[in-house]
N, C-alpha and C positions, 0 to 999 in steps of 0.2 A: 320789162330789160330793166336789172337793179340801176341805182341814181346814185353815185358817188361824189362829193364835191371836196376836192383838195383845196385847203388853206393854207398857202407856201409861196416862197419868191420864185422868182423868174431863174435860172439859169441859163447865159447867153450859149452856152455850150453843148446844152441837151445833156448833161450827164446826169442831173440832178432837179430838183426843183418841181416845177409844176411840168416842165417838157418830159421828163421821167414818170412822174404820175400818171401823166393820162396819157401813153406808150403802155405805162403797166397795167391801168384798166381797161384799154380796149383789149389787149392780150388776155385778160379774164373776160372778156367779154359781157361788163358792164357800162353804163353810159356814164362819162366824164366830164364834169364840170369843175371851175376854179373861181379864187377870189386871191388876187396878187397882192400879195403883203408887199415887196419890195421888189425891184428889179436890181442884175448883178451885170458886173461884167465882168465875165469870165472864164478859162479854157483848161484844158490839161494840167495848163503850168500852176495856177491859181486864180484868186477872186483878184483882181485889176479895181472893181470900185461896186458900191452899193448905194443906192438911190431909193430909201424909204417912203413904202406908199403913205397917205395921211393917213391915220386909224379913221376918221368919219368917213372915206371913202370904202376902205374895206371893209366896213361894216353894210355899206350899201349894196356893194358887191352881193354881200353872202345875201342879206336882206331879199333883194332883184331874183335869187335863185328860189329862196326861199317861199316866196310869196305866186310865184307863178308856176316852178317846175317841180320843187320839193328834193326831199334828199330821202336814202335808203341808209344814207353812213356818210361821214364824214374822217377826213385823213387830213392831221395835222400837220405842217411842216414848219419851214422856218416862219417867226415870227419874231421882227426886228424891232418892234417896238414894245414896253412896257405897257402902253393906254391899249392896245391887242389882246395881251393876256391877264390882263386883270379883270379877277371875278368878285363881284361887287360882294357877293355874300354865299361864303364858302358851305354853309348849312343847306342852302335853296342849292346848290350847287350839287351836295351830297344826296339830295333826297330825291332831287330831280332825275338824279343816275340814277338811283335805287328802283323807282318807278322803270325808267325803261329797258334795264335790263330783269327784271321780274319776267320781261315776255320770251327770255331764251331758256334751252332746257341744260343748259353745261356754259359756264362761262369761266375761260380759263385767261389770267393774267398770267400775265411774263415779266421778268425782271434781269438784270445784268447781274444783280449781287447775289451774295447767299454764300459765298466761299467759307464764313468761319460760323456761319449757323447760329449769332447771338440771337439775333431776334425769331421770336416764336412765328409772326406772322410770318416772314420772308422765309421758310424752311420749302426749299422747292423741289422736283423734281425736273430730270432730264427729257427732253423730248422723245427718247425713244424708251422712255418708260413710261408715258401715256398710254392709258388704256379708255376706249370709248365704249358708253353703253349700248347693247344690242335695243333694239325697238323697231315693232312694226311699222312709225312715222318715220318720218324725217327727223331729224335732231335739229333745232334750231342753237344755232352754237357761237356765242362772241367771244371775241380774243381782246382783250383790252392790251393797250401802250402805254407807256407814259411817254412823256417828252423826252427826247434824247438825251437831255438838260442832265435831269434826274429823274427819270422813271416816275414809275406808280406810286402816291403816298400809299402809306399805310393801312390808312381808313378806305381808300378805293379798292385793297389788294384783300382785307377781309369782306367785301363785298364778293367775292368769286370764290366759286366750290375747287378751283385747284390754280395753285402756282408753278408756272415754268423757267426754268433757268435755262437758257443756250449759254454753251460753254464758251468761253473767249479766251485769247490769251491777255500776258501783262501789258504788251504794247498799246493793243486796242481793247481795254475794257469793256465797252458797249458795242452792239453790233446799230449801223445803220436799220433806220425803221424799216424799209423797205426790204432789207433782204432778212430781218429778222421774222417780216412775213410768212415771206417766202419759205423759209426755212419748217415755218409751223404749218403752212398750209399743205404742204407736201408731206409731213408729221401723220398730218389727221388724215391726207387722201391714204397712205399708207396704211393706216389701221382700219378705215373704214373697208377697205377692198380685204382686207385679211378677215376680218369682223364676217361677212355675207359669205363666207367661205363655209359650206358644209354646217350651218348655224340650222336648218328648216326653213320652214315658213310660219313657225308659232315661237317664236322667240319667248324667254321668259320674261314675266312683265315686270319691270325696275322700279324700283323705288323712284320720286321724285323728290323736288326740294320740298311740297309741303307736306308730305311724308316725314323727311327727315327734321322737318322742325319742332315736332313732338319731341322726338327722342332729344335733343338739344334742348327743351327746356327741361328734361329730367335731367342733364348732366347739370346744368347748370343750376338747379334746386341742389344736387347732391352736393355740388361745390360750396355751397352755401352753408349746408349741415356739416360738412367736414369740417365746416370752424377754422379752415386754412386761413393763414394769414391775407391779407388783402390784397398785397403784390402781388401775390402767387395766383389770384383767381384767376384772370385773364389769363395768361400764361397754360397755366391747366387745363381751360376748355377749349381754347385753340390747339391745343395739344389732342384733341379727342375728335375735334372738326376736321382737322388735316389727316388726322387716320381713316377718319370716316367718309372724308369728303374722295380718299383716292380708292377706296373699294367702291365700286359700283354692287349696289348688293337689290336683290328682287325685293317686294312689296312683302312676301315672307318671312324672308330673311332681317329685313329691317321690324317688321312685325315683332318676330322670338326678342331681337333684340332691343326693341324699344320697350317689351313686356320685362327683360332681364331688368333694367335701368328702373324701370319703374317700382319694379318689388323693391329693391336694394333706396330707393328715396323714399317707398312708406315705412322699410327696419326702422331709418334714420331717424323718424319721428315720435321713435321712444327712445331714442339713446342720446343723451347728453356728450357730448365732443368738448373738448378743452383744444383752445387754439393751437396751432401745430404751424 
């Protein structure tokens, strides 16, 4: 059985916080554990009081779980004290993050933003547009959620293969984390069951992350040789990356595409291009 640790506040009314998390974990068939960050007095009317747990004791709760039981995943909820959420070294955090997500075949990031499409990294698709690769073996899929207060950072999003935005209204522009998780898991469930129909016993071998890295290296090289203005380079690269990450290509298709970009890269070696 998978083990999940929720780090969150306690809701005396049972509708949110660790109480709701543990109910959800049980319903999903995983073993739930908790580290309580705050005690709240609340009901369906509102919150009548909050008692914050000392950050050091929150750490002890987490350590107690990790040294004995361990976890397969963490769920972060209410972090009531700045000391709890402080990351001493952001670079180390991203480096560890990269190592962790490399074990997954597909990484899906989520955002509640994206209406204006001004940030190339945040160009998102909707849940209905999600397409999953066909594989002979079960896929390891990771879904990244940011804090409800701010979401994922641009750097965290850039590590994902696909960015999904769940449509919301103006009154409530962001979803509760548990609701967003439920929507995405349901969409993935639908896609898996549709994909399994009529595909045969030997589906096409799909390109993986390692296959794509060679293609991306040629794209970066071509952009450099085109001598575009520096501020455009990153946006151009992420434009191509977004397109290819949304397209699940077979190894054969990716090989032909990589060969095409490799040829362009080779031709540009003999051409002088002025900055544009």
